[in-house]
PQR file with spaces between the fields and no chain letter, atoms N, CA, C, O and H, PARSE charges and radii, in Angstrom:
ATOM       1  N    MET     1     -14.410   -1.864    9.104 -0.4000 1.5000
ATOM       2  CA   MET     1     -13.935   -0.698    7.908 -0.0000 2.0000
ATOM       3  C    MET     1     -13.414    0.572    8.448  0.5500 1.7000
ATOM       4  O    MET     1     -12.285    0.991    8.190 -0.5500 1.4000
ATOM       5  N    SER     2     -14.469    1.314    9.384 -0.4000 1.5000
ATOM       6  CA   SER     2     -13.369    2.099   10.251 -0.0000 2.0000
ATOM       7  C    SER     2     -12.185    2.172   10.836  0.5500 1.7000
ATOM       8  O    SER     2     -11.403    3.112   10.980 -0.5500 1.4000
ATOM       9  H    SER     2     -15.386    0.974    9.594  0.4000 1.0000
ATOM      10  N    ALA     3     -12.140    0.653   11.272 -0.4000 1.5000
ATOM      11  CA   ALA     3     -10.673    0.870   11.867 -0.0000 2.0000
ATOM      12  C    ALA     3      -9.785    0.754   10.667  0.5500 1.7000
ATOM      13  O    ALA     3      -9.104    1.711   10.298 -0.5500 1.4000
ATOM      14  H    ALA     3     -12.775   -0.110   11.155  0.4000 1.0000
ATOM      15  N    ASN     4      -9.780   -0.414   10.043 -0.4000 1.5000
ATOM      16  CA   ASN     4      -8.892    0.231    9.061 -0.0000 2.0000
ATOM      17  C    ASN     4      -8.480    1.657    8.419  0.5500 1.7000
ATOM      18  O    ASN     4      -7.380    2.103    8.094 -0.5500 1.4000
ATOM      19  H    ASN     4     -10.333   -1.191   10.343  0.4000 1.0000
ATOM      20  N    ARG     5      -9.632    2.139    8.367 -0.4000 1.5000
ATOM      21  CA   ARG     5      -9.510    3.556    7.773 -0.0000 2.0000
ATOM      22  C    ARG     5      -8.366    4.507    9.088  0.5500 1.7000
ATOM      23  O    ARG     5      -7.187    4.816    8.914 -0.5500 1.4000
ATOM      24  H    ARG     5     -10.526    1.777    8.631  0.4000 1.0000
ATOM      25  N    GLU     6      -9.071    4.724   10.111 -0.4000 1.5000
ATOM      26  CA   GLU     6      -8.205    4.306   11.302 -0.0000 2.0000
ATOM      27  C    GLU     6      -6.503    4.320   11.480  0.5500 1.7000
ATOM      28  O    GLU     6      -5.705    5.142   11.930 -0.5500 1.4000
ATOM      29  H    GLU     6     -10.029    4.472   10.252  0.4000 1.0000
ATOM      30  N    ARG     7      -6.408    3.147   10.963 -0.4000 1.5000
ATOM      31  CA   ARG     7      -4.923    2.779   11.265 -0.0000 2.0000
ATOM      32  C    ARG     7      -3.805    3.059    9.908  0.5500 1.7000
ATOM      33  O    ARG     7      -2.583    3.204    9.871 -0.5500 1.4000
ATOM      34  H    ARG     7      -7.057    2.480   10.598  0.4000 1.0000
ATOM      35  N    VAL     8      -4.716    3.054    9.005 -0.4000 1.5000
ATOM      36  CA   VAL     8      -3.817    4.087    8.070 -0.0000 2.0000
ATOM      37  C    VAL     8      -3.754    5.391    8.062  0.5500 1.7000
ATOM      38  O    VAL     8      -2.756    5.907    7.557 -0.5500 1.4000
ATOM      39  H    VAL     8      -5.708    2.937    9.035  0.4000 1.0000
ATOM      40  N    ILE     9      -4.830    6.248    8.632 -0.4000 1.5000
ATOM      41  CA   ILE     9      -4.439    7.421    8.774 -0.0000 2.0000
ATOM      42  C    ILE     9      -3.299    7.936   10.009  0.5500 1.7000
ATOM      43  O    ILE     9      -2.594    8.929   10.192 -0.5500 1.4000
ATOM      44  H    ILE     9      -5.640    5.828    9.041  0.4000 1.0000
ATOM      45  N    GLY    10      -3.629    6.376   10.864 -0.4000 1.5000
ATOM      46  CA   GLY    10      -2.711    6.622   11.767 -0.0000 2.0000
ATOM      47  C    GLY    10      -1.238    6.476   11.527  0.5500 1.7000
ATOM      48  O    GLY    10      -0.587    7.367   12.071 -0.5500 1.4000
ATOM      49  H    GLY    10      -4.201    5.569   10.715  0.4000 1.0000
ATOM      50  N    SER    11      -0.672    5.761   10.986 -0.4000 1.5000
ATOM      51  CA   SER    11       0.519    5.404    9.920 -0.0000 2.0000
ATOM      52  C    SER    11       0.902    6.508    9.236  0.5500 1.7000
ATOM      53  O    SER    11       2.063    6.847    9.460 -0.5500 1.4000
ATOM      54  H    SER    11      -1.201    5.038   10.544  0.4000 1.0000
ATOM      55  N    ILE    12       0.068    7.420    8.190 -0.4000 1.5000
ATOM      56  CA   ILE    12       0.499    8.426    8.055 -0.0000 2.0000
ATOM      57  C    ILE    12       0.893    9.630    8.485  0.5500 1.7000
ATOM      58  O    ILE    12       1.728   10.426    8.055 -0.5500 1.4000
ATOM      59  H    ILE    12      -0.876    7.144    8.008  0.4000 1.0000
ATOM      60  N    ARG    13       0.202    9.642    9.354 -0.4000 1.5000
ATOM      61  CA   ARG    13       0.172   11.112   10.764 -0.0000 2.0000
ATOM      62  C    ARG    13       1.723   10.856   10.720  0.5500 1.7000
ATOM      63  O    ARG    13       2.475   11.773   10.392 -0.5500 1.4000
ATOM      64  H    ARG    13      -0.477    8.996    9.703  0.4000 1.0000
ATOM      65  N    ARG    14       2.367    9.187   11.163 -0.4000 1.5000
ATOM      66  CA   ARG    14       2.786    8.938   12.333 -0.0000 2.0000
ATOM      67  C    ARG    14       4.462    8.896   11.911  0.5500 1.7000
ATOM      68  O    ARG    14       5.393    9.113   12.686 -0.5500 1.4000
ATOM      69  H    ARG    14       1.757    8.442   11.429  0.4000 1.0000
ATOM      70  N    GLU    15       4.578    8.488   10.173 -0.4000 1.5000
ATOM      71  CA   GLU    15       5.575    8.191    9.318 -0.0000 2.0000
ATOM      72  C    GLU    15       5.484    9.112    8.194  0.5500 1.7000
ATOM      73  O    GLU    15       6.216    8.979    7.213 -0.5500 1.4000
ATOM      74  H    GLU    15       3.822    8.312    9.543  0.4000 1.0000
ATOM      75  N    VAL    16       4.737    9.916    8.280 -0.4000 1.5000
ATOM      76  CA   VAL    16       4.542   11.047    6.684 -0.0000 2.0000
ATOM      77  C    VAL    16       5.010   12.378    7.391  0.5500 1.7000
ATOM      78  O    VAL    16       6.133   12.883    7.373 -0.5500 1.4000
ATOM      79  H    VAL    16       4.143   10.024    9.077  0.4000 1.0000
ATOM      80  N    LEU    17       3.788   12.847    8.058 -0.4000 1.5000
ATOM      81  CA   LEU    17       3.264   14.246    8.404 -0.0000 2.0000
ATOM      82  C    LEU    17       4.135   14.025    9.619  0.5500 1.7000
ATOM      83  O    LEU    17       4.673   15.118    9.795 -0.5500 1.4000
ATOM      84  H    LEU    17       2.876   12.438    8.072  0.4000 1.0000
ATOM      85  N    GLY    18       4.522   13.262   10.471 -0.4000 1.5000
ATOM      86  CA   GLY    18       5.984   13.914   11.805 -0.0000 2.0000
ATOM      87  C    GLY    18       6.984   14.452   11.057  0.5500 1.7000
ATOM      88  O    GLY    18       7.770   15.273   11.528 -0.5500 1.4000
ATOM      89  H    GLY    18       4.084   12.374   10.329  0.4000 1.0000
ATOM      90  N    HIS    19       7.027   14.061    9.924 -0.4000 1.5000
ATOM      91  CA   HIS    19       8.600   14.291    9.103 -0.0000 2.0000
ATOM      92  C    HIS    19       8.301   14.965    8.351  0.5500 1.7000
ATOM      93  O    HIS    19       9.358   15.596    8.323 -0.5500 1.4000
ATOM      94  H    HIS    19       6.388   13.393    9.542  0.4000 1.0000
ATOM      95  N    ILE    20       7.740   15.408    7.673 -0.4000 1.5000
ATOM      96  CA   ILE    20       7.708   16.246    6.509 -0.0000 2.0000
ATOM      97  C    ILE    20       6.644   17.126    6.681  0.5500 1.7000
ATOM      98  O    ILE    20       5.533   16.812    7.108 -0.5500 1.4000
ATOM      99  H    ILE    20       6.882   14.896    7.696  0.4000 1.0000
ATOM     100  N    LEU    21       7.117   18.565    6.238 -0.4000 1.5000
ATOM     101  CA   LEU    21       6.737   19.987    6.633 -0.0000 2.0000
ATOM     102  C    LEU    21       5.741   19.934    4.948  0.5500 1.7000
ATOM     103  O    LEU    21       6.486   19.890    3.968 -0.5500 1.4000
ATOM     104  H    LEU    21       8.020   18.820    5.891  0.4000 1.0000
ATOM     105  N    ILE    22       4.716   19.936    4.735 -0.4000 1.5000
ATOM     106  CA   ILE    22       3.700   19.850    3.778 -0.0000 2.0000
ATOM     107  C    ILE    22       3.584   21.443    3.043  0.5500 1.7000
ATOM     108  O    ILE    22       2.561   22.033    3.393 -0.5500 1.4000
ATOM     109  H    ILE    22       4.112   19.972    5.531  0.4000 1.0000
ATOM     110  N    THR    23       4.292   22.054    2.284 -0.4000 1.5000
ATOM     111  CA   THR    23       4.358   23.209    1.872 -0.0000 2.0000
ATOM     112  C    THR    23       3.185   23.765    1.149  0.5500 1.7000
ATOM     113  O    THR    23       3.076   24.990    1.099 -0.5500 1.4000
ATOM     114  H    THR    23       5.122   21.575    2.000  0.4000 1.0000
ATOM     115  N    ASN    24       2.059   22.806    0.434 -0.4000 1.5000
ATOM     116  CA   ASN    24       1.194   23.827   -0.158 -0.0000 2.0000
ATOM     117  C    ASN    24       0.465   22.605   -0.345  0.5500 1.7000
ATOM     118  O    ASN    24       0.744   21.447   -0.036 -0.5500 1.4000
ATOM     119  H    ASN    24       2.147   21.811    0.474  0.4000 1.0000
ATOM     120  N    GLU    25      -0.922   23.310   -1.142 -0.4000 1.5000
ATOM     121  CA   GLU    25      -1.726   21.903   -1.701 -0.0000 2.0000
ATOM     122  C    GLU    25      -1.291   20.991   -3.035  0.5500 1.7000
ATOM     123  O    GLU    25      -1.988   20.038   -3.386 -0.5500 1.4000
ATOM     124  H    GLU    25      -1.149   24.251   -1.393  0.4000 1.0000
ATOM     125  N    SER    26       0.072   21.421   -3.827 -0.4000 1.5000
ATOM     126  CA   SER    26       0.233   20.808   -4.638 -0.0000 2.0000
ATOM     127  C    SER    26       1.130   19.747   -3.803  0.5500 1.7000
ATOM     128  O    SER    26       1.239   18.550   -4.069 -0.5500 1.4000
ATOM     129  H    SER    26       0.638   22.194   -3.543  0.4000 1.0000
ATOM     130  N    HIS    27       1.747   20.444   -2.736 -0.4000 1.5000
ATOM     131  CA   HIS    27       3.098   18.788   -2.258 -0.0000 2.0000
ATOM     132  C    HIS    27       2.171   17.776   -1.917  0.5500 1.7000
ATOM     133  O    HIS    27       2.515   16.595   -1.976 -0.5500 1.4000
ATOM     134  H    HIS    27       1.658   21.416   -2.520  0.4000 1.0000
ATOM     135  N    ALA    28       0.948   18.134   -1.541 -0.4000 1.5000
ATOM     136  CA   ALA    28       0.201   16.930   -0.605 -0.0000 2.0000
ATOM     137  C    ALA    28       0.760   15.469   -1.209  0.5500 1.7000
ATOM     138  O    ALA    28       1.701   14.719   -0.950 -0.5500 1.4000
ATOM     139  H    ALA    28       0.668   19.093   -1.493  0.4000 1.0000
ATOM     140  N    PRO    29      -0.584   15.494   -2.361 -0.5600 1.5000
ATOM     141  CA   PRO    29      -0.320   14.533   -3.255  0.2800 2.0000
ATOM     142  C    PRO    29       0.601   13.565   -3.302  0.5500 1.7000
ATOM     143  O    PRO    29       0.636   12.348   -3.122 -0.5500 1.4000
ATOM     144  N    GLN    30       1.924   15.104   -3.824 -0.4000 1.5000
ATOM     145  CA   GLN    30       3.329   14.026   -4.333 -0.0000 2.0000
ATOM     146  C    GLN    30       3.927   13.240   -3.155  0.5500 1.7000
ATOM     147  O    GLN    30       4.705   12.301   -3.325 -0.5500 1.4000
ATOM     148  H    GLN    30       1.896   16.093   -3.971  0.4000 1.0000
ATOM     149  N    VAL    31       3.499   13.699   -1.891 -0.4000 1.5000
ATOM     150  CA   VAL    31       4.210   13.397   -0.728 -0.0000 2.0000
ATOM     151  C    VAL    31       3.388   11.920   -0.647  0.5500 1.7000
ATOM     152  O    VAL    31       3.915   10.862   -0.990 -0.5500 1.4000
ATOM     153  H    VAL    31       2.867   14.461   -1.753  0.4000 1.0000
ATOM     154  N    LEU    32       2.118   12.023   -0.175 -0.4000 1.5000
ATOM     155  CA   LEU    32       1.271   10.856   -0.154 -0.0000 2.0000
ATOM     156  C    LEU    32       1.275    9.507   -1.413  0.5500 1.7000
ATOM     157  O    LEU    32       0.668    8.442   -1.303 -0.5500 1.4000
ATOM     158  H    LEU    32       1.690   12.883    0.103  0.4000 1.0000
ATOM     159  N    SER    33       2.052    9.896   -2.457 -0.4000 1.5000
ATOM     160  CA   SER    33       1.957    9.034   -3.383 -0.0000 2.0000
ATOM     161  C    SER    33       3.652    8.310   -3.417  0.5500 1.7000
ATOM     162  O    SER    33       3.886    7.158   -3.783 -0.5500 1.4000
ATOM     163  H    SER    33       2.546   10.761   -2.546  0.4000 1.0000
ATOM     164  N    THR    34       4.806    9.417   -2.892 -0.4000 1.5000
ATOM     165  CA   THR    34       5.655    8.429   -2.704 -0.0000 2.0000
ATOM     166  C    THR    34       5.921    7.790   -1.581  0.5500 1.7000
ATOM     167  O    THR    34       6.964    7.161   -1.405 -0.5500 1.4000
ATOM     168  H    THR    34       4.617   10.353   -2.595  0.4000 1.0000
ATOM     169  N    TYR    35       4.850    7.921   -0.599 -0.4000 1.5000
ATOM     170  CA   TYR    35       4.482    7.296    0.936 -0.0000 2.0000
ATOM     171  C    TYR    35       3.537    5.776    0.467  0.5500 1.7000
ATOM     172  O    TYR    35       3.487    4.741    1.131 -0.5500 1.4000
ATOM     173  H    TYR    35       4.002    8.432   -0.742  0.4000 1.0000
ATOM     174  N    GLN    36       2.802    6.063   -0.961 -0.4000 1.5000
ATOM     175  CA   GLN    36       1.868    4.697   -0.894 -0.0000 2.0000
ATOM     176  C    GLN    36       3.041    4.157   -1.818  0.5500 1.7000
ATOM     177  O    GLN    36       3.364    3.159   -1.174 -0.5500 1.4000
ATOM     178  H    GLN    36       2.843    6.904   -1.501  0.4000 1.0000
ATOM     179  N    GLN    37       3.802    4.185   -2.817 -0.4000 1.5000
ATOM     180  CA   GLN    37       4.620    3.637   -3.188 -0.0000 2.0000
ATOM     181  C    GLN    37       5.772    2.711   -2.176  0.5500 1.7000
ATOM     182  O    GLN    37       6.151    1.540   -2.168 -0.5500 1.4000
ATOM     183  H    GLN    37       3.540    4.996   -3.340  0.4000 1.0000
ATOM     184  N    HIS    38       6.018    3.707   -1.514 -0.4000 1.5000
ATOM     185  CA   HIS    38       7.317    3.530   -0.211 -0.0000 2.0000
ATOM     186  C    HIS    38       5.872    2.157    0.380  0.5500 1.7000
ATOM     187  O    HIS    38       5.983    1.119   -0.272 -0.5500 1.4000
ATOM     188  H    HIS    38       5.711    4.658   -1.520  0.4000 1.0000
ATOM     189  N    CYS    39       5.222    2.138    0.961 -0.4000 1.5000
ATOM     190  CA   CYS    39       4.163    1.189    1.463 -0.0000 2.0000
ATOM     191  C    CYS    39       4.300   -0.076    0.638  0.5500 1.7000
ATOM     192  O    CYS    39       4.713   -1.117    1.149 -0.5500 1.4000
ATOM     193  H    CYS    39       5.131    2.981    1.491  0.4000 1.0000
ATOM     194  N    ASN    40       3.868    0.036   -0.948 -0.4000 1.5000
ATOM     195  CA   ASN    40       3.894   -1.150   -1.789 -0.0000 2.0000
ATOM     196  C    ASN    40       4.721   -1.714   -2.176  0.5500 1.7000
ATOM     197  O    ASN    40       4.582   -2.923   -2.361 -0.5500 1.4000
ATOM     198  H    ASN    40       3.532    0.881   -1.363  0.4000 1.0000
ATOM     199  N    GLU    41       5.857   -1.109   -2.442 -0.4000 1.5000
ATOM     200  CA   GLU    41       6.682   -1.724   -2.638 -0.0000 2.0000
ATOM     201  C    GLU    41       8.328   -2.029   -2.308  0.5500 1.7000
ATOM     202  O    GLU    41       9.235   -2.475   -3.011 -0.5500 1.4000
ATOM     203  H    GLU    41       5.970   -0.127   -2.291  0.4000 1.0000
ATOM     204  N    HIS    42       8.269   -1.610   -1.020 -0.4000 1.5000
ATOM     205  CA   HIS    42       9.919   -1.721   -0.374 -0.0000 2.0000
ATOM     206  C    HIS    42       9.503   -1.664    1.422  0.5500 1.7000
ATOM     207  O    HIS    42      10.438   -1.747    2.218 -0.5500 1.4000
ATOM     208  H    HIS    42       7.532   -1.248   -0.449  0.4000 1.0000
ATOM     209  N    ARG    43       8.518   -1.565    1.779 -0.4000 1.5000
ATOM     210  CA   ARG    43       8.233   -1.864    3.323 -0.0000 2.0000
ATOM     211  C    ARG    43       7.630   -3.081    3.607  0.5500 1.7000
ATOM     212  O    ARG    43       6.577   -3.628    3.279 -0.5500 1.4000
ATOM     213  H    ARG    43       7.759   -1.498    1.132  0.4000 1.0000
ATOM     214  N    PRO    44       8.601   -3.361    4.318 -0.5600 1.5000
ATOM     215  CA   PRO    44       8.107   -5.108    4.838  0.2800 2.0000
ATOM     216  C    PRO    44       6.677   -4.924    5.806  0.5500 1.7000
ATOM     217  O    PRO    44       6.273   -3.959    6.454 -0.5500 1.4000
ATOM     218  N    HIS    45       6.112   -6.294    5.594 -0.4000 1.5000
ATOM     219  CA   HIS    45       5.009   -6.638    6.535 -0.0000 2.0000
ATOM     220  C    HIS    45       5.023   -7.297    6.985  0.5500 1.7000
ATOM     221  O    HIS    45       5.574   -8.214    6.376 -0.5500 1.4000
ATOM     222  H    HIS    45       6.440   -7.079    5.067  0.4000 1.0000
ATOM     223  N    ARG    46       4.685   -7.572    7.971 -0.4000 1.5000
ATOM     224  CA   ARG    46       4.540   -8.923    8.996 -0.0000 2.0000
ATOM     225  C    ARG    46       3.227   -9.973    8.397  0.5500 1.7000
ATOM     226  O    ARG    46       2.816  -10.570    9.392 -0.5500 1.4000
ATOM     227  H    ARG    46       4.238   -6.827    8.466  0.4000 1.0000
ATOM     228  N    ALA    47       2.585  -10.327    7.406 -0.4000 1.5000
ATOM     229  CA   ALA    47       1.781  -10.791    7.210 -0.0000 2.0000
ATOM     230  C    ALA    47       2.393  -11.536    5.939  0.5500 1.7000
ATOM     231  O    ALA    47       1.771  -12.389    5.307 -0.5500 1.4000
ATOM     232  H    ALA    47       2.918   -9.841    6.598  0.4000 1.0000
ATOM     233  N    ARG    48       3.797  -11.076    5.615 -0.4000 1.5000
ATOM     234  CA   ARG    48       4.707  -11.562    4.600 -0.0000 2.0000
ATOM     235  C    ARG    48       5.893  -12.228    5.380  0.5500 1.7000
ATOM     236  O    ARG    48       6.845  -12.411    4.621 -0.5500 1.4000
ATOM     237  H    ARG    48       4.303  -10.382    6.129  0.4000 1.0000
ATOM     238  N    ASN    49       6.097  -12.592    6.499 -0.4000 1.5000
ATOM     239  CA   ASN    49       7.009  -12.405    7.041 -0.0000 2.0000
ATOM     240  C    ASN    49       8.273  -11.576    6.610  0.5500 1.7000
ATOM     241  O    ASN    49       9.153  -12.121    5.944 -0.5500 1.4000
ATOM     242  H    ASN    49       5.324  -12.443    7.115  0.4000 1.0000
ATOM     243  N    GLN    50       8.354  -10.396    6.948 -0.4000 1.5000
ATOM     244  CA   GLN    50       8.825   -8.923    6.557 -0.0000 2.0000
ATOM     245  C    GLN    50       9.260   -9.203    5.582  0.5500 1.7000
ATOM     246  O    GLN    50      10.468   -9.441    5.609 -0.5500 1.4000
ATOM     247  H    GLN    50       7.639   -9.953    7.489  0.4000 1.0000
ATOM     248  N    LEU    51       8.530   -9.329    4.207 -0.4000 1.5000
ATOM     249  CA   LEU    51       9.052   -9.117    3.094 -0.0000 2.0000
ATOM     250  C    LEU    51       8.546   -8.182    2.362  0.5500 1.7000
ATOM     251  O    LEU    51       7.346   -8.453    2.351 -0.5500 1.4000
ATOM     252  H    LEU    51       7.549   -9.136    4.185  0.4000 1.0000
ATOM     253  N    PRO    52       8.687   -7.355    1.813 -0.5600 1.5000
ATOM     254  CA   PRO    52       7.845   -6.231    0.873  0.2800 2.0000
ATOM     255  C    PRO    52       7.004   -7.142   -0.074  0.5500 1.7000
ATOM     256  O    PRO    52       7.438   -8.242   -0.414 -0.5500 1.4000
ATOM     257  N    PRO    53       5.938   -6.727   -0.445 -0.5600 1.5000
ATOM     258  CA   PRO    53       4.830   -7.027   -1.173  0.2800 2.0000
ATOM     259  C    PRO    53       5.591   -7.131   -2.449  0.5500 1.7000
ATOM     260  O    PRO    53       5.325   -6.217   -3.231 -0.5500 1.4000
ATOM     261  N    ASP    54       6.157   -7.692   -2.722 -0.4000 1.5000
ATOM     262  CA   ASP    54       6.804   -8.013   -4.091 -0.0000 2.0000
ATOM     263  C    ASP    54       6.081   -9.277   -4.608  0.5500 1.7000
ATOM     264  O    ASP    54       5.924  -10.291   -3.928 -0.5500 1.4000
ATOM     265  H    ASP    54       6.373   -8.434   -2.087  0.4000 1.0000
ATOM     266  N    ILE    55       5.498   -9.053   -6.354 -0.4000 1.5000
ATOM     267  CA   ILE    55       4.414   -9.805   -6.736 -0.0000 2.0000
ATOM     268  C    ILE    55       5.102  -11.367   -7.038  0.5500 1.7000
ATOM     269  O    ILE    55       4.487  -12.432   -6.993 -0.5500 1.4000
ATOM     270  H    ILE    55       5.625   -8.229   -6.906  0.4000 1.0000
ATOM     271  N    HIS    56       6.765  -11.147   -7.401 -0.4000 1.5000
ATOM     272  CA   HIS    56       7.313  -12.500   -8.169 -0.0000 2.0000
ATOM     273  C    HIS    56       7.705  -13.298   -6.981  0.5500 1.7000
ATOM     274  O    HIS    56       7.670  -14.523   -7.100 -0.5500 1.4000
ATOM     275  H    HIS    56       7.265  -10.282   -7.437  0.4000 1.0000
ATOM     276  N    ARG    57       8.104  -12.736   -5.761 -0.4000 1.5000
ATOM     277  CA   ARG    57       8.283  -13.544   -4.179 -0.0000 2.0000
ATOM     278  C    ARG    57       7.104  -14.072   -3.305  0.5500 1.7000
ATOM     279  O    ARG    57       6.546  -13.058   -2.884 -0.5500 1.4000
ATOM     280  H    ARG    57       8.133  -11.741   -5.664  0.4000 1.0000
ATOM     281  N    SER    58       6.564  -14.997   -2.909 -0.4000 1.5000
ATOM     282  CA   SER    58       5.574  -15.318   -1.787 -0.0000 2.0000
ATOM     283  C    SER    58       6.263  -15.855   -0.752  0.5500 1.7000
ATOM     284  O    SER    58       7.225  -16.617   -0.839 -0.5500 1.4000
ATOM     285  H    SER    58       7.017  -15.821   -3.251  0.4000 1.0000
ATOM     286  N    PRO    59       5.665  -15.371    0.390 -0.5600 1.5000
ATOM     287  CA   PRO    59       6.652  -15.930    1.559  0.2800 2.0000
ATOM     288  C    PRO    59       5.876  -17.560    1.995  0.5500 1.7000
ATOM     289  O    PRO    59       4.787  -18.007    1.637 -0.5500 1.4000
ATOM     290  N    PRO    60       6.821  -18.101    2.795 -0.5600 1.5000
ATOM     291  CA   PRO    60       7.313  -19.479    2.964  0.2800 2.0000
ATOM     292  C    PRO    60       5.896  -19.349    4.250  0.5500 1.7000
ATOM     293  O    PRO    60       5.552  -18.543    5.115 -0.5500 1.4000
ATOM     294  N    LEU    61       5.321  -20.936    3.601 -0.4000 1.5000
ATOM     295  CA   LEU    61       3.645  -20.691    5.027 -0.0000 2.0000
ATOM     296  C    LEU    61       4.627  -21.274    5.996  0.5500 1.7000
ATOM     297  O    LEU    61       5.685  -21.816    5.679 -0.5500 1.4000
ATOM     298  H    LEU    61       5.600  -21.590    2.899  0.4000 1.0000
ATOM     299  N    ARG    62       4.206  -21.121    7.107 -0.4000 1.5000
ATOM     300  CA   ARG    62       4.610  -21.624    8.328 -0.0000 2.0000
ATOM     301  C    ARG    62       3.775  -22.271    9.129  0.5500 1.7000
ATOM     302  O    ARG    62       2.949  -21.580    9.726 -0.5500 1.4000
ATOM     303  H    ARG    62       3.346  -20.680    7.364  0.4000 1.0000
ATOM     304  N    PHE    63       3.775  -23.429    9.301 -0.4000 1.5000
ATOM     305  CA   PHE    63       3.285  -24.128    9.796 -0.0000 2.0000
ATOM     306  C    PHE    63       3.308  -24.595   11.563  0.5500 1.7000
ATOM     307  O    PHE    63       4.313  -24.903   12.205 -0.5500 1.4000
ATOM     308  H    PHE    63       4.446  -23.990    8.816  0.4000 1.0000
ATOM     309  N    VAL    64       1.996  -24.534   12.028 -0.4000 1.5000
ATOM     310  CA   VAL    64       2.031  -24.555   13.256 -0.0000 2.0000
ATOM     311  C    VAL    64       1.917  -26.019   13.872  0.5500 1.7000
ATOM     312  O    VAL    64       1.852  -26.822   12.941 -0.5500 1.4000
ATOM     313  H    VAL    64       1.180  -24.284   11.507  0.4000 1.0000
ATOM     314  N    ARG    65       1.868  -26.662   15.134 -0.4000 1.5000
ATOM     315  CA   ARG    65       2.045  -27.669   15.730 -0.0000 2.0000
ATOM     316  C    ARG    65       0.778  -28.550   14.963  0.5500 1.7000
ATOM     317  O    ARG    65       1.060  -29.749   14.947 -0.5500 1.4000
ATOM     318  H    ARG    65       1.921  -26.010   15.891  0.4000 1.0000
ATOM     319  N    ASP    66      -0.248  -28.312   14.470 -0.4000 1.5000
ATOM     320  CA   ASP    66      -1.085  -29.543   14.083 -0.0000 2.0000
ATOM     321  C    ASP    66      -1.290  -29.285   12.507  0.5500 1.7000
ATOM     322  O    ASP    66      -2.315  -29.306   11.826 -0.5500 1.4000
ATOM     323  H    ASP    66      -0.477  -27.339   14.483  0.4000 1.0000
ATOM     324  N    GLY    67      -0.027  -29.049   12.193 -0.4000 1.5000
ATOM     325  CA   GLY    67       0.601  -29.031   10.545 -0.0000 2.0000
ATOM     326  C    GLY    67      -0.356  -28.095    9.209  0.5500 1.7000
ATOM     327  O    GLY    67      -0.117  -27.890    8.019 -0.5500 1.4000
ATOM     328  H    GLY    67       0.806  -29.032   12.746  0.4000 1.0000
ATOM     329  N    SER    68      -1.655  -27.649   10.249 -0.4000 1.5000
ATOM     330  CA   SER    68      -2.142  -27.084    9.304 -0.0000 2.0000
ATOM     331  C    SER    68      -1.497  -24.877    9.300  0.5500 1.7000
ATOM     332  O    SER    68      -1.129  -24.190   10.253 -0.5500 1.4000
ATOM     333  H    SER    68      -1.850  -27.816   11.215  0.4000 1.0000
ATOM     334  N    PRO    69      -1.645  -24.520    7.875 -0.5600 1.5000
ATOM     335  CA   PRO    69      -0.598  -23.159    7.703  0.2800 2.0000
ATOM     336  C    PRO    69      -1.329  -22.282    8.859  0.5500 1.7000
ATOM     337  O    PRO    69      -0.800  -21.434    9.578 -0.5500 1.4000
ATOM     338  N    TRP    70      -2.904  -22.777    8.850 -0.4000 1.5000
ATOM     339  CA   TRP    70      -3.273  -21.347    9.918 -0.0000 2.0000
ATOM     340  C    TRP    70      -3.448  -21.591   11.637  0.5500 1.7000
ATOM     341  O    TRP    70      -3.824  -20.787   12.490 -0.5500 1.4000
ATOM     342  H    TRP    70      -3.334  -23.466    8.267  0.4000 1.0000
ATOM     343  N    GLY    71      -3.175  -22.504   11.725 -0.4000 1.5000
ATOM     344  CA   GLY    71      -3.133  -22.975   13.103 -0.0000 2.0000
ATOM     345  C    GLY    71      -4.585  -23.024   13.833  0.5500 1.7000
ATOM     346  O    GLY    71      -5.528  -22.506   13.235 -0.5500 1.4000
ATOM     347  H    GLY    71      -2.869  -23.157   11.032  0.4000 1.0000
ATOM     348  N    SER    72      -4.774  -23.547   14.935 -0.4000 1.5000
ATOM     349  CA   SER    72      -5.767  -23.519   15.664 -0.0000 2.0000
ATOM     350  C    SER    72      -5.482  -23.592   17.045  0.5500 1.7000
ATOM     351  O    SER    72      -4.700  -24.338   17.636 -0.5500 1.4000
ATOM     352  H    SER    72      -4.008  -23.968   15.421  0.4000 1.0000
ATOM     353  N    ARG    73      -6.322  -22.601   17.526 -0.4000 1.5000
ATOM     354  CA   ARG    73      -6.376  -22.573   18.902 -0.0000 2.0000
ATOM     355  C    ARG    73      -7.173  -23.575   19.804  0.5500 1.7000
ATOM     356  O    ARG    73      -8.231  -24.136   19.518 -0.5500 1.4000
ATOM     357  H    ARG    73      -6.957  -21.995   17.046  0.4000 1.0000
ATOM     358  N    PRO    74      -6.283  -23.704   21.200 -0.5600 1.5000
ATOM     359  CA   PRO    74      -7.350  -24.791   21.672  0.2800 2.0000
ATOM     360  C    PRO    74      -8.185  -23.937   22.401  0.5500 1.7000
ATOM     361  O    PRO    74      -9.185  -24.383   22.964 -0.5500 1.4000
């Protein structure tokens, strides 16, 4: 669980705080809300074959050598 939190905090630091100056305490929730909306609606995700998390479209399954969508390692 802590690794997931660290990844999210690192993403926020790199993608938000490195580019935007937070001017006061009321500005921070606005900036984080905008970033959350961007991540949840527009930003491409590797797990979705670089598609944004749009609920109306799902990524096609990618089959590997053994025919299963998950694949197995030898």
